[in-house]
C-alpha positions as CSV (number, residue, x, y, z in Angstrom):
1,M,89.4,99.4,93.2
2,S,88.4,96.1,91.6
3,N,86.2,94.2,94.0
4,N,88.2,91.1,93.2
5,M,91.7,92.5,93.7
6,I,93.5,90.9,96.6
7,L,95.2,93.8,98.4
8,G,98.0,92.8,100.9
9,S,101.6,93.1,101.7
10,A,104.9,91.3,101.0
11,D,106.1,89.8,104.2
12,W,109.7,91.1,103.6
13,N,108.4,94.6,104.5
14,L,108.8,93.6,108.1
15,W,112.0,91.7,107.8
16,P,113.9,94.6,109.4
17,I,111.9,93.7,112.6
18,S,112.0,89.9,112.3
19,M,112.1,87.1,109.7
20,D,110.1,84.8,112.1
21,Y,106.6,84.3,110.8
22,E,105.3,83.9,114.3
23,K,106.3,87.6,115.0
24,T,105.6,89.2,111.6
25,F,102.2,87.6,111.0
26,L,101.0,89.0,114.3
27,E,102.3,92.5,113.3
28,F,100.6,92.3,110.0
29,K,97.3,91.4,111.6
30,K,97.6,94.3,114.1
31,S,98.4,96.6,111.1
32,G,95.1,95.6,109.3
33,I,96.8,93.5,106.6
34,H,95.0,90.3,105.8
35,N,96.8,88.9,102.7
36,L,100.5,88.2,102.5
37,E,103.1,87.3,99.9
38,L,106.0,85.2,101.2
39,G,109.6,86.1,100.1
40,I,111.4,82.8,99.3
41,Y,115.1,82.4,98.5
42,H,115.6,78.7,98.5
43,P,112.3,76.8,98.0
44,S,113.6,73.3,98.7
45,N,114.9,74.5,102.1
46,E,112.2,77.0,103.1
47,L,109.1,75.3,101.8
48,T,109.5,71.7,103.0
49,A,106.3,70.0,104.1
50,E,107.1,70.7,107.8
51,N,107.9,74.4,107.1
52,S,104.9,74.8,104.9
53,D,102.6,73.3,107.5
54,R,104.0,75.7,110.1
55,I,103.5,78.7,107.9
56,L,99.9,77.8,107.2
57,R,99.3,77.1,110.9
58,L,100.7,80.5,112.0
59,A,98.8,82.3,109.2
60,S,95.5,80.7,110.3
61,A,96.2,81.5,114.0
62,N,96.8,85.2,113.1
63,G,93.9,85.6,110.7
64,V,96.0,86.2,107.6
65,T,96.0,84.4,104.3
66,I,99.1,83.6,102.2
67,S,97.9,84.7,98.8
68,A,101.3,84.7,96.9
69,A,104.9,83.9,97.1
70,L,108.0,85.4,95.4
71,F,111.0,83.2,94.5
72,S,113.7,85.9,94.7
73,L,116.9,85.2,92.7
74,T,119.6,87.4,94.2
75,P,123.1,87.6,92.6
76,E,124.6,86.5,95.9
77,R,122.8,83.3,95.8
78,W,123.0,82.8,92.0
79,P,126.4,84.2,91.1
80,A,126.5,82.4,87.7
81,G,122.9,83.3,86.8
82,A,119.6,81.4,86.9
83,F,117.4,81.9,83.9
84,S,120.5,82.3,81.8
85,N,122.4,79.4,83.3
86,R,121.2,76.0,82.2
87,N,123.7,74.3,84.5
88,S,122.1,75.9,87.6
89,N,119.4,74.1,89.6
90,F,116.9,77.0,89.0
91,L,114.3,74.9,87.2
92,K,114.5,72.2,89.9
93,E,113.9,74.8,92.5
94,C,111.0,76.2,90.4
95,E,109.4,72.8,90.3
96,F,109.7,72.5,94.1
97,F,108.4,76.0,94.5
98,L,105.3,75.4,92.4
99,N,104.6,72.0,93.9
100,S,104.8,73.5,97.4
101,L,102.5,76.4,96.5
102,E,100.0,73.9,95.0
103,R,100.1,71.9,98.2
104,M,99.6,75.1,100.3
105,K,96.8,76.3,98.0
106,I,98.7,79.5,97.1
107,K,97.5,80.6,93.7
108,F,100.1,83.3,92.8
109,A,103.6,82.2,92.1
110,N,106.0,85.1,91.4
111,I,109.6,85.1,90.3
112,W,112.2,87.9,90.3
113,T,115.8,87.7,89.1
114,G,118.5,90.1,90.0
115,A,121.0,87.4,89.1
116,D,120.5,87.6,85.3
117,L,121.9,90.9,84.0
118,P,121.2,92.6,80.7
119,N,124.1,90.9,79.0
120,A,123.2,87.4,80.2
121,N,122.8,84.6,77.6
122,R,119.5,85.1,75.9
123,D,119.4,81.7,74.1
124,E,119.8,80.0,77.5
125,T,117.1,82.3,78.9
126,V,114.6,81.4,76.1
127,R,115.2,77.7,76.7
128,T,114.7,78.2,80.4
129,L,111.4,80.1,79.8
130,E,110.2,77.2,77.6
131,E,110.8,74.7,80.4
132,L,109.3,77.1,83.0
133,N,106.2,77.5,80.9
134,A,105.9,73.7,80.8
135,L,106.1,73.6,84.6
136,A,103.5,76.4,84.8
137,K,101.1,74.4,82.7
138,G,100.9,71.9,85.5
139,F,100.3,74.6,88.2
140,S,96.7,75.5,88.9
141,G,97.5,79.1,89.7
142,V,99.3,82.0,88.0
143,V,103.0,82.2,87.4
144,S,104.4,85.7,86.9
145,I,107.8,87.2,86.3
146,E,108.7,90.5,87.8
147,Y,110.8,93.0,85.7
148,K,113.3,95.5,87.0
149,A,115.9,97.9,85.4
150,D,119.4,96.5,84.9
151,T,118.2,92.9,84.6
152,I,117.6,90.6,81.6
153,F,113.9,91.6,82.1
154,P,114.4,95.3,82.2
155,D,111.0,96.8,81.6
156,G,107.3,95.8,81.1
157,N,107.2,96.0,77.4
158,S,110.3,94.0,76.7
159,L,109.3,91.3,79.2
160,A,105.9,91.1,77.6
161,E,107.6,90.6,74.2
162,Q,109.8,87.9,75.7
163,L,106.7,86.1,77.1
164,S,104.4,86.6,74.1
165,D,105.1,83.0,72.8
166,F,104.4,81.4,76.2
167,T,100.9,80.3,77.2
168,H,101.3,80.1,81.0
169,L,103.8,82.9,82.0
170,K,102.6,86.4,82.9
171,V,104.1,89.8,83.8
172,L,104.3,91.1,87.4
173,I,104.1,94.9,87.5
174,D,105.9,96.5,90.4
175,T,104.6,100.1,90.3
176,G,107.8,101.3,92.0
177,H,109.9,99.8,89.3
178,A,107.6,101.1,86.7
179,F,107.7,104.7,88.1
180,A,111.5,104.5,88.3
181,L,111.5,103.7,84.6
182,E,109.0,106.4,83.9
183,E,106.5,103.9,82.4
184,N,102.9,104.7,81.9
185,V,101.4,102.2,84.4
186,V,97.8,102.7,83.2
187,E,98.7,102.0,79.6
188,L,100.9,99.1,80.6
189,I,98.1,97.5,82.5
190,R,95.7,97.9,79.6
191,D,98.2,96.5,77.1
192,L,99.1,93.5,79.3
193,N,95.4,92.8,79.9
194,A,94.6,92.9,76.2
195,R,97.5,90.5,75.5
196,K,96.4,88.2,78.4
197,L,99.7,88.8,80.1
198,M,98.6,90.6,83.3
199,G,99.7,88.4,86.2
200,A,100.3,90.1,89.5
201,M,101.3,93.4,91.1
202,H,103.6,94.9,93.7
203,L,102.7,98.3,95.0
204,G,105.3,101.0,95.8
205,D,106.4,104.5,94.7
206,A,109.6,105.9,93.3
207,I,111.1,108.9,91.6
208,A,112.6,108.5,88.1
209,G,115.8,106.4,88.1
210,D,115.5,104.9,91.6
211,S,114.3,101.3,91.2
212,D,115.3,100.5,94.8
213,A,113.5,103.3,96.6
214,D,110.3,101.2,97.3
215,L,108.6,104.3,98.8
216,P,105.2,104.2,100.4
217,C,102.3,104.5,97.9
218,G,101.3,108.0,97.3
219,R,104.6,109.7,98.2
220,V,105.3,110.8,94.6
221,H,102.5,109.5,92.4
222,D,98.7,109.4,92.4
223,F,97.4,105.9,92.2
224,T,93.7,106.8,91.5
225,E,93.8,106.1,87.8
226,I,95.8,102.9,88.3
227,L,93.1,101.6,90.7
228,Q,90.3,102.7,88.4
229,T,92.0,100.9,85.5
230,L,92.4,97.7,87.5
231,A,88.6,98.0,88.3
232,E,87.8,98.5,84.6
233,I,89.6,95.3,83.6
234,N,88.2,93.5,86.7
235,Y,91.6,92.6,87.9
236,S,91.4,89.6,90.3
237,G,95.1,89.1,91.1
238,T,97.2,90.1,94.1
239,A,98.5,93.6,94.7
240,N,101.0,93.5,97.5
241,F,102.9,96.4,99.0
242,D,106.6,96.1,98.3
243,L,108.3,98.7,100.4
244,Y,111.6,97.0,101.3
245,G,113.9,99.8,100.2
246,A,112.1,102.3,102.5
247,A,111.7,99.6,105.2
248,V,115.5,99.2,105.6
249,D,116.3,103.0,105.2
250,E,118.0,103.9,108.5
251,N,116.9,107.5,108.0
252,G,113.3,106.5,107.5
253,P,110.4,106.2,110.0
254,G,110.6,102.4,110.1
255,P,108.8,99.5,108.4
256,L,105.5,99.6,110.4
257,S,105.2,103.3,109.7
258,I,105.6,103.0,106.0
259,L,103.3,100.1,105.8
260,D,100.7,102.0,107.7
261,E,101.2,105.0,105.4
262,S,100.7,102.9,102.3
263,L,97.6,101.2,103.6
264,K,96.0,104.5,104.8
265,Y,96.7,106.1,101.4
266,M,95.3,103.1,99.5
267,N,92.1,103.1,101.6
268,K,91.8,106.8,101.1
269,V,92.1,106.5,97.3
270,V,89.6,103.6,97.2
271,G,87.2,105.5,99.4
272,A,87.4,108.6,97.2
273,S,86.8,106.7,94.0
274,A,83.9,104.5,95.4
């Protein structure tokens, strides 16, 4: 594993237990997780100065660091689209999101959209990306967009092409989404790195065709070569477990168990390749 990679977890992995930071930060600490990515739906509501200060206070008290945040655009909250809808307040929320992360000294700003489908307006999307790139220029960290099947950013290569003209927007690889698409994750990492588009990572597993599985790492695929490749390129970004699909599975072992399974697997792979 790259010595500079920031391994951690998305906080939403424990949302089935609680969405209260006071409870979840303690559970992450007990689980041996030290770096967290916040899941955010409405930045101007959730990342006010008061809320931001509380988050940082609780993180410090529990010995965890907030290394990243994900602005999640769900179709329920953005029924008319976000990237593809210039009449939405998406860019205003993005500006608030980035300003809040700057204030909180969080360096990795991630965005995922499930609200912009494959047939969404591409001209509107390009114009939005232009303005988002301008906002990202003023952010001292890294702004990455996460792709997923059945969205306007459906796979790694097409998202890379869409971002190739922008100087400050990167690609977030979710290994679970990539495996579901049967992408070659190692080749994708190398290609994005060569194009200076490698931004951030989410870690999970999946079988082909199931982008919502979010299985614990190692259930289906071997991550050894992925970690070796990240070390080769000296990847210094975040790599956070995203196991939400498995966490909410009523027939599964529960969120703490799958988080523990992923962390133990990753430590085992790292130890074997050291």
